[in-house]
N, C-alpha and C positions, 0 to 999 in steps of 0.2 A: 915731757908730759908724763905723769905717772900712769901706770896701767890701770885697767878697771879693777883688777884683783887687788892691787896695792891700795887703791883708793878705798875699796870696800873694807880692806883690813884696817886702814887708818880710821875710817868711820866707826868700825866695830870697836876698836881699842879706845877711841875717844868716848864712845857711848858708855863703855864699861867704867872708864875713869869718872865720867860725869855722874854715873849712877852711884858709884862708891862715895863720891863727894856729897851727893844729895842725901844718901843714907846717913852719912856721918853728921851733916849739917842739920838733918831733920830729926836727929835722935832726940832733940828736946821736945818734939811733938809727943812722942811716947804714947802710951795708952790713955793718959789723962786728956791730952788735947784731941786725940782721935776718939775720945769717949768710948773706948773699947771696941770700936768698929774695926773690922779686919779687912785690910786691902787684899782682894782676891784676884789671882791670876786665872782668867778664863781665856785660854789661848785664842779660840776662834773669834772672840770679840775684838781682838786687836790685830788680827791677820797673822797670828802665829800658828805654825803647824808643829804639834808635839804630841807624843803619846803620854800616858800617865806618869811614868817614871821621869821622862824628860821635863814634863811640866813641873814636877816637884823640884827638880834640880834648878830649873830656870827661876822658879819662885824664890828658892833659897838664895840663889846667887844675886838676885836683884832686890831683895829686901821686902818681899811680899809677906803677908801674914797667913794667907789661905790659898788653896788651889781648888779648881773645879774637879769634882770626881766624875770619871767617865764610866757610867753604869754598864754599858755594853762591854767595855774592856775588863772591868772588874768581874763581870759574870763569867769570864773565860778563865779566871784564876782559881786554883784550888785554895783550900783553907790556909795551908802553909804560906803560899804566895801572898795571900791577902794579909796575913799577919806580918810578913816581911815588909810589904808596902806600907802598912800602917806604922810600923816601927821606923821606916825611912821618913815618913811624914813627921812623926813626933820628934825624932832625933834632930830634925832641922827646925824645931819650934814652929811648925806649921799646923794648921787645922784645915778641915774640909770646908769648902763653900757649898753651894747648891748644885746638885746634879740636874741635868736636863731630863724632863719626862720623855721617855722613849716611845710611849704609845701615841701614835699620831691620831688625835681626836678631831682634826679639822676637815678631813677628807672623806673618802668612801668608807662605808661601814665594814666591808671585808678587811680593809687595811687596818682599821681601828681594832677590830676583833683579833687580828693576827698579832698586833702590837700588845694588846691587852693580855693575850695568852702567854707572852714572854715576860710580862712585867713582874710576876711573882718571883721568877728566878733572878731577875735583875735587882729587884728590891731586896731580896734576901742577901745578895752579894754586897749591896750597899750597906746593909745592916751589919754584916760581918766586918766590913771595913770601917765601921764607925760613922757612916754618913746618916744624918738626920734631916737634911733639907733637900727638897726637889723643887724645881721651878719650871714654868712654861709660860707661854704668851697666848693671848686671845686675838685672833684676826678681827678687826673692827668693821667688817663688812662681808657680804656674801653675794654671789651671782644669782642664786636661786632661792635661798631660804629667807623668809621674812624674819623680822626681829623675834617674834614669838616662837616660830618654828626653830630657829637657831638657838634660842635660849633653852628650849626644852631638850634639844639634842646635846647641848653643852652640859646641862644638868645630869642627864642620864650617863653620858660618857665619862665626865669628870668625877661623878660620884663613884662609878665603878673603879676608876683608877685610884682615887683617893682612899677607898676602902682597902685596896691591896697594900698601899703604902702605909696606912695606919696600922696594919697587922705587924709591920716591921718597925714601928715607932718613928715613922717619917711624916713630916709635914709638907704639904704641897702649896707652893706659892703661885698665884696667877698674876700675870702682868697685863694690864690693859694698855691698849695702843691709842694714844691721843692724837696722832698726826692726822690733820684734816685732809691733806691731799691723798693719803692712803685710804681713809674712810670713804672718800668720794669716788674711789676708783672702781667700785662695784655698785650694783643696783640697790642693794638693801644695806643700810648702815646697821651696825651692831654695837655691842658694849665698847665704850671708849672713855669712860670716866670712872673715878673712884667709887662714886655712889652706885653706879650700875654694877660694878664688880662686887660691891658689898651685897647687893641683892642676889647675885649669882651664888656667892659663897654661902649665904643664908639658906638658899634653896637646896644647895648640894647637901648641907646639913650633916656632914660626917665629923665635924669638930676638929679636923686637922688641916683645914684649908685656910690660907691667908693670902698675903700680897707679895708680889715682887714689885717694889716701887722704883720707878725710873724718873730722874729729874726731867728728862726730855718729855715723857708722856704726861707727867704731872703738870708741866708747864703748858704744853700744847693743848691739853684738855681744859685748861683754865681752872684747875684745882688749886687749893690753898694750903698753907701750913696749918691753919686752924683745923682743917679736916684731919690731918695727921695727928693732931693733939688728942683726938678722940680715940685713937688706937691704944691697945695694950702692946707691949713690946713683942709678945708672941704672935701678934697679928701680922708682923712683917717677917717674911722668910728670907728675903735677900733684897739688896739695893743696887741700883745702877746709877752712876754719877757721870753726867755728860754736860756739854755745853752746846750752843747753837750758833750757826754762822751769823755774823752781824749783817745788818742792812736788808734783811729779808722779812717781810711781814709774817706773823705767826701762822696765818692761814695758808701761806705759800711754802712753808718749810717742808723739806723732803726727808723722809725717814732715813734714807741711806746716806745722808750728807750731814753728819753731825761734827762736833768738835770735842776735843778732850776737855776734861774739867778745867774751869777757870781760864780757858783760852780766850774767850771774848767777854765774859761777864753778862751775856744776854740773858741767860737763865739765872734767876735769883737763888743760887744754890745755898747761900748762907742760911736763909730762913728755912729751906727744906731740911738741911742738915741739923740745924738747931732744934727743929721740931722732932727729929729722930732722937736727938740727945734727950729731949724733954720726956719722951716716952720710955727711955732706957734701952733703946735698941743697941745691941752689941754684936750683931751678926756680920756676915760678909758684905762687902761693898766693892764694886768693880767698875771699871770703865767699859763702855760699850759704844764707842763713837762711830763705828762704821765709816772710818775716815780713810780715804784712798792713800794719802801721804803716809799715814801710819801703817797701813796694810802693805805698802811697797817696801817697807824697811825689812832688814833681816831680823831674825828672831831676837837676838840679843839687844839690838838697838830699839826695837819695838817695846820689849819688856822694860828696858831702862826708861824710855820716854814716857810710857804709860804710868809707871809707878811714881815718877817724878811729878806728873800732872795730878795724880791722885793725892799725893802729899800736899801739893799746893792747894788743891780744892778743900781738903780736910782742915787745912790751917785756917780756913774761914770761920771755923767753929770758935765762938767766943772772941773773935777779933773785933 
């Protein structure tokens, strides 16, 4: 019987070979079939642990088009190091995806203010590195705040963060969470649909706030492709592509138990993606399945598996 290490090595080598075959066989997809969307490696979303340089190397090795920028790490680099990192990115034909918003606006005021005070430094580092997109998500419920109280707090806090990002030429994307089981986990429901997020963005009013669209939340919220048709391409900052477990009613789906793109076909990803093509979206698109099997893989296998699933999902466009 082979040892654990030899088995792991075999799986690792097999994954690399499969990834290479996938990349070659998918070359016909190109930018035309992907409609310019850029498959983005966001390590934490697929259970991968890697710093910024390692993420760039993993993305290049496995055929991704973009990588997540880590604002906190970039803020620790000097200008020469930032230039070198940007050169490393460009020399591998990669672009930046969306950075995560580092100011925590969901909890205590003191914590938010501390994060907000650090945001100008982080935003400036992102700007020097060439990053123009930042994203975050909205908790769809609260233990203590009513909808109106929570709405006012989100407007105040996100307006302050968005204004700082705007000074550095960055747009902020907001991801609504449609999962019903999560929304019902606390006393007061909050924003969980596309239209409610539109209302929040309008009230923030800084002009640089848009959406992070996720097939999972779009589907669980009961939203439609027709709603996406009303967007301009610049309204969408980033996109997540996922699928859902089969045989579970939509109202019983659990947020932390998703599937990779096109794994089950439960979520109508084709109409979602073709709606994005219709509005001319050409930004980053990533998998975010929160899938235990994927998370348990080593870094190389997880990256290879995820990019293969993304290419399969994007092949739905025009099929």
